N, CA, C and O atoms as CSV, one atom per row, in Angstrom:
chain,resi,resn,atom,element,x,y,z
A,1,UNK,N,N,-23.384,42.150,-30.558
A,1,UNK,CA,C,-23.700,40.901,-29.905
A,1,UNK,C,C,-23.611,39.722,-30.869
A,1,UNK,O,O,-23.171,38.642,-30.473
A,2,UNK,N,N,-24.009,39.899,-32.093
A,2,UNK,CA,C,-23.948,38.797,-33.043
A,2,UNK,C,C,-22.514,38.505,-33.456
A,2,UNK,O,O,-22.225,37.394,-33.902
A,3,UNK,N,N,-21.600,39.477,-33.320
A,3,UNK,CA,C,-20.191,39.238,-33.613
A,3,UNK,C,C,-19.590,38.249,-32.622
A,3,UNK,O,O,-18.811,37.378,-33.011
A,4,UNK,N,N,-19.940,38.374,-31.357
A,4,UNK,CA,C,-19.403,37.500,-30.317
A,4,UNK,C,C,-19.888,36.068,-30.519
A,4,UNK,O,O,-19.105,35.129,-30.382
A,5,UNK,N,N,-21.131,35.892,-30.833
A,5,UNK,CA,C,-21.658,34.541,-31.032
A,5,UNK,C,C,-21.131,33.922,-32.301
A,5,UNK,O,O,-21.044,32.696,-32.382
A,6,UNK,N,N,-20.779,34.698,-33.281
A,6,UNK,CA,C,-20.255,34.155,-34.525
A,6,UNK,C,C,-18.820,33.661,-34.351
A,6,UNK,O,O,-18.390,32.773,-35.087
A,7,UNK,N,N,-18.062,34.217,-33.386
A,7,UNK,CA,C,-16.671,33.830,-33.189
A,7,UNK,C,C,-16.514,32.552,-32.371
A,7,UNK,O,O,-15.480,31.889,-32.457
A,8,UNK,N,N,-17.512,32.202,-31.589
A,8,UNK,CA,C,-17.422,31.001,-30.749
A,8,UNK,C,C,-17.697,29.774,-31.621
A,8,UNK,O,O,-18.758,29.679,-32.239
A,9,UNK,N,N,-16.741,28.830,-31.673
A,9,UNK,CA,C,-16.986,27.642,-32.496
A,9,UNK,C,C,-17.983,26.707,-31.822
A,9,UNK,O,O,-18.126,26.685,-30.600
A,10,UNK,N,N,-18.655,25.950,-32.650
A,10,UNK,CA,C,-19.610,24.982,-32.118
A,10,UNK,C,C,-18.854,23.846,-31.443
A,10,UNK,O,O,-17.772,23.476,-31.898
A,11,UNK,N,N,-19.402,23.284,-30.363
A,11,UNK,CA,C,-18.721,22.156,-29.717
A,11,UNK,C,C,-18.808,20.908,-30.587
A,11,UNK,O,O,-19.800,20.677,-31.278
A,12,UNK,N,N,-17.754,20.117,-30.535
A,12,UNK,CA,C,-17.723,18.870,-31.296
A,12,UNK,C,C,-18.397,17.803,-30.449
A,12,UNK,O,O,-17.838,17.342,-29.454
A,13,UNK,N,N,-19.583,17.422,-30.843
A,13,UNK,CA,C,-20.329,16.420,-30.078
A,13,UNK,C,C,-20.322,15.059,-30.761
A,13,UNK,O,O,-20.539,14.035,-30.113
A,14,UNK,N,N,-20.076,15.048,-32.050
A,14,UNK,CA,C,-20.069,13.778,-32.765
A,14,UNK,C,C,-18.779,13.026,-32.429
A,14,UNK,O,O,-17.687,13.533,-32.684
A,15,UNK,N,N,-18.894,11.834,-31.865
A,15,UNK,CA,C,-17.732,11.035,-31.503
A,15,UNK,C,C,-17.102,11.447,-30.180
A,15,UNK,O,O,-16.018,10.974,-29.840
A,16,UNK,N,N,-17.760,12.313,-29.438
A,16,UNK,CA,C,-17.190,12.788,-28.174
A,16,UNK,C,C,-17.034,11.641,-27.173
A,16,UNK,O,O,-16.031,11.569,-26.462
A,17,UNK,N,N,-18.014,10.755,-27.117
A,17,UNK,CA,C,-17.957,9.633,-26.182
A,17,UNK,C,C,-16.790,8.698,-26.526
A,17,UNK,O,O,-16.070,8.241,-25.638
A,18,UNK,N,N,-16.615,8.422,-27.809
A,18,UNK,CA,C,-15.525,7.537,-28.232
A,18,UNK,C,C,-14.161,8.139,-27.933
A,18,UNK,O,O,-13.258,7.429,-27.491
A,19,UNK,N,N,-13.999,9.419,-28.164
A,19,UNK,CA,C,-12.701,10.042,-27.893
A,19,UNK,C,C,-12.416,10.090,-26.397
A,19,UNK,O,O,-11.273,9.920,-25.973
A,20,UNK,N,N,-13.460,10.324,-25.596
A,20,UNK,CA,C,-13.217,10.342,-24.147
A,20,UNK,C,C,-12.895,8.943,-23.628
A,20,UNK,O,O,-12.090,8.799,-22.708
A,21,UNK,N,N,-13.500,7.933,-24.191
A,21,UNK,CA,C,-13.196,6.554,-23.787
A,21,UNK,C,C,-11.759,6.206,-24.158
A,21,UNK,O,O,-11.046,5.598,-23.360
A,22,UNK,N,N,-11.327,6.581,-25.353
A,22,UNK,CA,C,-9.949,6.303,-25.771
A,22,UNK,C,C,-8.961,7.005,-24.854
A,22,UNK,O,O,-7.963,6.412,-24.445
A,23,UNK,N,N,-9.231,8.265,-24.527
A,23,UNK,CA,C,-8.341,9.010,-23.638
A,23,UNK,C,C,-8.309,8.375,-22.251
A,23,UNK,O,O,-7.240,8.245,-21.653
A,24,UNK,N,N,-9.474,7.978,-21.736
A,24,UNK,CA,C,-9.523,7.356,-20.415
A,24,UNK,C,C,-8.812,6.009,-20.391
A,24,UNK,O,O,-8.196,5.657,-19.385
A,25,UNK,N,N,-8.885,5.249,-21.483
A,25,UNK,CA,C,-8.177,3.976,-21.541
A,25,UNK,C,C,-6.667,4.179,-21.553
A,25,UNK,O,O,-5.928,3.437,-20.904
A,26,UNK,N,N,-6.218,5.174,-22.283
A,26,UNK,CA,C,-4.785,5.452,-22.313
A,26,UNK,C,C,-4.296,5.885,-20.937
A,26,UNK,O,O,-3.258,5.419,-20.467
A,27,UNK,N,N,-5.047,6.778,-20.290
A,27,UNK,CA,C,-4.660,7.248,-18.952
A,27,UNK,C,C,-4.677,6.096,-17.952
A,27,UNK,O,O,-3.764,5.974,-17.135
A,28,UNK,N,N,-5.704,5.252,-18.008
A,28,UNK,CA,C,-5.792,4.119,-17.086
A,28,UNK,C,C,-4.651,3.132,-17.308
A,28,UNK,O,O,-4.104,2.592,-16.346
A,29,UNK,N,N,-4.289,2.892,-18.560
A,29,UNK,CA,C,-3.194,1.975,-18.860
A,29,UNK,C,C,-1.870,2.510,-18.341
A,29,UNK,O,O,-1.093,1.774,-17.732
A,30,UNK,N,N,-1.615,3.783,-18.580
A,30,UNK,CA,C,-0.368,4.387,-18.112
A,30,UNK,C,C,-0.300,4.388,-16.593
A,30,UNK,O,O,0.738,4.054,-16.020
A,31,UNK,N,N,-1.389,4.757,-15.936
A,31,UNK,CA,C,-1.391,4.779,-14.468
A,31,UNK,C,C,-1.239,3.385,-13.876
A,31,UNK,O,O,-0.577,3.225,-12.851
A,32,UNK,N,N,-1.838,2.375,-14.498
A,32,UNK,CA,C,-1.691,1.017,-13.972
A,32,UNK,C,C,-0.260,0.506,-14.141
A,32,UNK,O,O,0.254,-0.195,-13.269
A,33,UNK,N,N,0.378,0.850,-15.243
A,33,UNK,CA,C,1.772,0.441,-15.440
A,33,UNK,C,C,2.673,1.137,-14.427
A,33,UNK,O,O,3.547,0.510,-13.829
A,34,UNK,N,N,2.455,2.436,-14.236
A,34,UNK,CA,C,3.270,3.195,-13.276
A,34,UNK,C,C,3.071,2.660,-11.859
A,34,UNK,O,O,4.039,2.507,-11.114
A,35,UNK,N,N,1.830,2.376,-11.483
A,35,UNK,CA,C,1.592,1.876,-10.129
A,35,UNK,C,C,2.150,0.461,-9.953
A,35,UNK,O,O,2.625,0.122,-8.870
A,36,UNK,N,N,2.100,-0.359,-10.987
A,36,UNK,CA,C,2.690,-1.699,-10.905
A,36,UNK,C,C,4.197,-1.655,-10.733
A,36,UNK,O,O,4.758,-2.400,-9.929
A,37,UNK,N,N,4.847,-0.791,-11.480
A,37,UNK,CA,C,6.295,-0.652,-11.364
A,37,UNK,C,C,6.669,-0.081,-10.000
A,37,UNK,O,O,7.631,-0.528,-9.376
A,38,UNK,N,N,5.898,0.915,-9.537
A,38,UNK,CA,C,6.172,1.510,-8.228
A,38,UNK,C,C,5.984,0.479,-7.117
A,38,UNK,O,O,6.784,0.432,-6.182
A,39,UNK,N,N,4.941,-0.347,-7.203
A,39,UNK,CA,C,4.709,-1.383,-6.207
A,39,UNK,C,C,5.856,-2.376,-6.185
A,39,UNK,O,O,6.298,-2.814,-5.123
A,40,UNK,N,N,6.330,-2.723,-7.366
A,40,UNK,CA,C,7.421,-3.687,-7.449
A,40,UNK,C,C,8.683,-3.147,-6.787
A,40,UNK,O,O,9.321,-3.849,-6.003
A,41,UNK,N,N,9.045,-1.904,-7.097
A,41,UNK,CA,C,10.305,-1.370,-6.587
A,41,UNK,C,C,10.204,-0.846,-5.157
A,41,UNK,O,O,11.212,-0.802,-4.452
A,42,UNK,N,N,9.017,-0.449,-4.714
A,42,UNK,CA,C,8.890,0.103,-3.368
A,42,UNK,C,C,8.432,-0.914,-2.333
A,42,UNK,O,O,8.598,-0.677,-1.137
A,43,UNK,N,N,7.862,-2.037,-2.752
A,43,UNK,CA,C,7.373,-3.018,-1.796
A,43,UNK,C,C,7.997,-4.401,-2.002
A,43,UNK,O,O,8.515,-4.995,-1.057
A,44,UNK,N,N,7.948,-4.904,-3.214
A,44,UNK,CA,C,8.389,-6.279,-3.465
A,44,UNK,C,C,9.904,-6.422,-3.334
A,44,UNK,O,O,10.386,-7.344,-2.677
A,45,UNK,N,N,10.645,-5.526,-3.949
A,45,UNK,CA,C,12.111,-5.642,-3.916
A,45,UNK,C,C,12.683,-5.505,-2.503
A,45,UNK,O,O,13.546,-6.303,-2.137
A,46,UNK,N,N,12.246,-4.525,-1.682
A,46,UNK,CA,C,12.774,-4.481,-0.315
A,46,UNK,C,C,12.402,-5.725,0.500
A,46,UNK,O,O,13.194,-6.196,1.315
A,47,UNK,N,N,11.205,-6.247,0.277
A,47,UNK,CA,C,10.799,-7.453,1.002
A,47,UNK,C,C,11.642,-8.648,0.567
A,47,UNK,O,O,12.062,-9.452,1.399
A,48,UNK,N,N,11.887,-8.762,-0.723
A,48,UNK,CA,C,12.720,-9.848,-1.235
A,48,UNK,C,C,14.143,-9.735,-0.685
A,48,UNK,O,O,14.765,-10.743,-0.352
A,49,UNK,N,N,14.650,-8.513,-0.592
A,49,UNK,CA,C,15.997,-8.296,-0.051
A,49,UNK,C,C,16.052,-8.621,1.435
A,49,UNK,O,O,17.049,-9.162,1.915
A,50,UNK,N,N,14.983,-8.294,2.173
A,50,UNK,CA,C,14.939,-8.606,3.603
A,50,UNK,C,C,14.944,-10.122,3.829
A,50,UNK,O,O,15.629,-10.614,4.726
A,51,UNK,N,N,14.184,-10.858,3.020
A,51,UNK,CA,C,14.203,-12.320,3.129
A,51,UNK,C,C,15.585,-12.875,2.792
A,51,UNK,O,O,16.073,-13.781,3.468
A,52,UNK,N,N,16.207,-12.341,1.760
A,52,UNK,CA,C,17.542,-12.814,1.367
A,52,UNK,C,C,18.541,-12.542,2.483
A,52,UNK,O,O,19.377,-13.395,2.783
A,53,UNK,N,N,18.468,-11.364,3.104
A,53,UNK,CA,C,19.383,-11.044,4.201
A,53,UNK,C,C,19.152,-11.950,5.400
A,53,UNK,O,O,20.109,-12.357,6.059
A,54,UNK,N,N,17.884,-12.276,5.696
A,54,UNK,CA,C,17.580,-13.142,6.825
A,54,UNK,C,C,18.132,-14.546,6.600
A,54,UNK,O,O,18.744,-15.123,7.499
A,55,UNK,N,N,17.922,-15.090,5.419
A,55,UNK,CA,C,18.323,-16.468,5.172
A,55,UNK,C,C,19.808,-16.629,4.874
A,55,UNK,O,O,20.281,-17.759,4.751
A,56,UNK,N,N,20.559,-15.537,4.755
A,56,UNK,CA,C,22.008,-15.648,4.610
A,56,UNK,C,C,22.637,-16.196,5.888
A,56,UNK,O,O,23.595,-16.967,5.831
A,57,UNK,N,N,22.099,-15.800,7.033
A,57,UNK,CA,C,22.674,-16.212,8.311
A,57,UNK,C,C,21.790,-17.195,9.064
A,57,UNK,O,O,22.115,-17.559,10.194
A,58,UNK,N,N,20.688,-17.633,8.478
A,58,UNK,CA,C,19.766,-18.525,9.168
A,58,UNK,C,C,20.302,-19.946,9.188
A,58,UNK,O,O,20.733,-20.477,8.164
A,59,UNK,N,N,20.271,-20.556,10.370
A,59,UNK,CA,C,20.690,-21.943,10.517
A,59,UNK,C,C,19.513,-22.730,11.077
A,59,UNK,O,O,19.136,-22.550,12.236
A,60,UNK,N,N,18.932,-23.603,10.257
A,60,UNK,CA,C,17.741,-24.344,10.643
A,60,UNK,C,C,18.025,-25.305,11.795
A,60,UNK,O,O,17.182,-25.473,12.676
A,61,UNK,N,N,19.188,-25.933,11.800
A,61,UNK,CA,C,19.521,-26.872,12.882
A,61,UNK,C,C,19.680,-26.157,14.214
A,61,UNK,O,O,19.260,-26.674,15.249
A,62,UNK,N,N,20.274,-24.990,14.197
A,62,UNK,CA,C,20.431,-24.199,15.415
A,62,UNK,C,C,19.060,-23.761,15.950
A,62,UNK,O,O,18.831,-23.751,17.160
A,63,UNK,N,N,18.177,-23.408,15.052
A,63,UNK,CA,C,16.822,-23.018,15.450
A,63,UNK,C,C,16.060,-24.209,16.033
A,63,UNK,O,O,15.342,-24.068,17.024
A,64,UNK,N,N,16.217,-25.374,15.420
A,64,UNK,CA,C,15.577,-26.578,15.930
A,64,UNK,C,C,16.081,-26.912,17.330
A,64,UNK,O,O,15.293,-27.256,18.211
A,65,UNK,N,N,17.374,-26.814,17.533
A,65,UNK,CA,C,17.934,-27.102,18.857
A,65,UNK,C,C,17.405,-26.123,19.909
A,65,UNK,O,O,17.123,-26.522,21.039
A,66,UNK,N,N,17.272,-24.866,19.549
A,66,UNK,CA,C,16.767,-23.876,20.486
A,66,UNK,C,C,15.315,-24.175,20.874
A,66,UNK,O,O,14.951,-24.038,22.042
A,67,UNK,N,N,14.495,-24.576,19.920
A,67,UNK,CA,C,13.104,-24.921,20.206
A,67,UNK,C,C,13.034,-26.205,21.027
A,67,UNK,O,O,12.225,-26.321,21.948
A,68,UNK,N,N,13.890,-27.166,20.683
A,68,UNK,CA,C,13.896,-28.440,21.406
A,68,UNK,C,C,14.310,-28.230,22.861
A,68,UNK,O,O,13.699,-28.796,23.767
A,69,UNK,N,N,15.336,-27.425,23.086
A,69,UNK,CA,C,15.792,-27.168,24.450
A,69,UNK,C,C,14.782,-26.355,25.264
A,69,UNK,O,O,14.782,-26.419,26.493
A,70,UNK,N,N,13.946,-25.611,24.601
A,70,UNK,CA,C,12.914,-24.854,25.308
A,70,UNK,C,C,11.740,-25.742,25.691
A,70,UNK,O,O,10.888,-25.331,26.479
A,71,UNK,N,N,11.682,-26.962,25.142
A,71,UNK,CA,C,10.610,-27.898,25.491
A,71,UNK,C,C,9.320,-27.625,24.748
A,71,UNK,O,O,8.249,-27.989,25.235
A,72,UNK,N,N,9.383,-26.999,23.590
A,72,UNK,CA,C,8.179,-26.662,22.842
A,72,UNK,C,C,7.725,-27.761,21.895
A,72,UNK,O,O,6.621,-27.683,21.355
A,73,UNK,N,N,8.543,-28.778,21.681
A,73,UNK,CA,C,8.171,-29.868,20.787
A,73,UNK,C,C,7.683,-31.063,21.593
A,73,UNK,O,O,8.334,-31.491,22.546
A,74,UNK,N,N,6.528,-31.595,21.201
A,74,UNK,CA,C,5.958,-32.734,21.924
A,74,UNK,C,C,6.629,-34.042,21.515
A,74,UNK,O,O,6.756,-34.950,22.336
A,75,UNK,N,N,7.055,-34.152,20.270
A,75,UNK,CA,C,7.580,-35.415,19.783
A,75,UNK,C,C,9.064,-35.589,20.064
A,75,UNK,O,O,9.597,-36.681,19.864
A,76,UNK,N,N,9.741,-34.552,20.518
A,76,UNK,CA,C,11.186,-34.635,20.775
A,76,UNK,C,C,11.426,-34.240,22.238
A,76,UNK,O,O,11.066,-33.137,22.650
A,77,UNK,N,N,12.033,-35.139,23.020
A,77,UNK,CA,C,12.304,-34.768,24.409
A,77,UNK,C,C,13.384,-33.695,24.487
A,77,UNK,O,O,14.318,-33.671,23.686
A,78,UNK,N,N,13.237,-32.820,25.456
A,78,UNK,CA,C,14.223,-31.746,25.609
A,78,UNK,C,C,15.462,-32.258,26.334
A,78,UNK,O,O,15.365,-33.161,27.166
A,79,UNK,N,N,16.603,-31.700,26.030
A,79,UNK,CA,C,17.860,-32.105,26.664
A,79,UNK,C,C,18.027,-31.451,28.043
A,79,UNK,O,O,18.729,-31.974,28.909
A,80,UNK,N,N,17.391,-30.338,28.223
A,80,UNK,CA,C,17.603,-29.578,29.469
A,80,UNK,C,C,16.783,-30.110,30.607
A,80,UNK,O,O,16.849,-29.580,31.716
């Protein structure tokens, strides 16, 4: 029985809190960078591309005329 207890090393308790904090900071930093990059490429870039695609064919004057002809503007009389 004393042979088994002699082979087990003592736990390292001195500085344990500091080492766990350092490890947690490294993990948190890596995860935040990964999540930021993932958010950028999975959410921001497709949204930016969708806006770019919409405004390639958008005509503000045509949209204004459509709203004006529908009678939705109070300050501009409708032609219809």
